[in-house]
Wavefront OBJ file of the C-alpha trace (Angstrom):
o trace
v 0.855 -34.268 -14.153
v -0.088 -30.596 -13.970
v -2.049 -29.223 -11.072
v -5.368 -27.581 -11.883
v -6.006 -24.172 -10.369
v -9.476 -23.078 -9.518
v -10.537 -19.738 -10.925
v -10.594 -18.252 -7.426
v -7.029 -19.300 -6.670
v -5.787 -18.245 -10.107
v -7.440 -14.832 -9.587
v -5.727 -14.355 -6.181
v -2.348 -15.294 -7.637
v -2.867 -12.877 -10.550
v -3.886 -10.035 -8.200
v -0.871 -10.607 -5.936
v 1.466 -10.549 -8.937
v -0.133 -7.304 -10.158
v -0.003 -5.698 -6.715
v 3.607 -6.766 -6.264
v 4.668 -5.432 -9.656
v 7.349 -2.803 -9.106
v 5.600 -0.315 -11.420
v 2.376 -0.585 -9.465
v 4.196 -0.172 -6.183
v 5.897 2.938 -7.568
v 2.525 4.351 -8.770
v 0.971 3.693 -5.332
v 3.926 5.479 -3.656
v 3.553 8.518 -5.962
v -0.200 8.641 -5.318
v 0.159 8.310 -1.531
v 2.848 10.980 -1.399
v 0.919 13.505 -3.473
v 0.476 16.801 -1.537
v 2.353 15.347 1.417
v 5.929 15.354 0.238
v 7.147 17.764 2.944
v 5.741 15.729 5.855
v 8.378 14.215 8.139
v 7.262 10.593 7.693
v 7.202 10.965 3.901
v 10.658 12.527 3.871
v 12.017 9.671 6.001
v 10.486 7.052 3.724
v 11.732 8.863 0.605
v 15.291 9.022 1.933
v 15.644 5.230 1.306
v 12.834 5.011 -1.229
v 14.113 2.144 -3.372
v 14.896 -0.044 -0.338
v 11.543 0.795 1.290
v 9.569 0.096 -1.890
v 11.360 -3.236 -2.283
v 10.380 -4.128 1.302
v 6.761 -3.137 0.685
v 6.737 -5.195 -2.503
v 8.171 -8.243 -0.743
v 5.642 -7.889 2.061
v 2.790 -7.826 -0.493
v 4.063 -10.852 -2.385
v 4.747 -12.850 0.821
v 1.431 -11.832 2.380
v 3.315 -10.330 5.287
v 1.901 -6.797 5.070
v -0.135 -5.717 8.089
v -1.754 -2.273 8.012
v -1.420 -0.071 11.052
v -4.351 0.897 13.213
v -6.630 3.739 12.196
v -6.316 7.195 13.682
v -9.690 8.590 14.709
v -10.425 12.296 14.891
v -13.263 14.700 14.314
v -13.542 17.566 11.850
v -16.129 20.268 12.496
v -16.031 22.233 9.210
v -18.398 22.472 7.409
v -20.173 19.983 9.668
v -19.110 17.506 12.329
v -17.600 14.331 10.861
v -15.570 11.476 12.295
v -12.470 10.715 10.243
v -10.709 7.356 10.280
v -7.359 7.574 8.545
l 1 2 3 4 5 6 7 8 9 10 11 12 13 14 15 16 17 18 19 20 21 22 23 24 25 26 27 28 29 30 31 32 33 34 35 36 37 38 39 40 41 42 43 44 45 46 47 48 49 50 51 52 53 54 55 56 57 58 59 60 61 62 63 64 65 66 67 68 69 70 71 72 73 74 75 76 77 78 79 80 81 82 83 84 85
């Protein structure tokens, strides 16, 4: 007998599959790296890009990804703003 999936569960599974798709991971990498390709952390990640993207993809699919903490700082031009990045 087949198991019925609720729409909510089916939607989560579909989103995880889409997020874990290698093409989407590659697009996210390209977007995140834009205008930052000479930064040290980006160069280190890019050195073993395929291996690192595979690890990111596996972490997404296995729900093991944990984002790092935000970095807080202030920018004063053109006005004072608090940035969380």
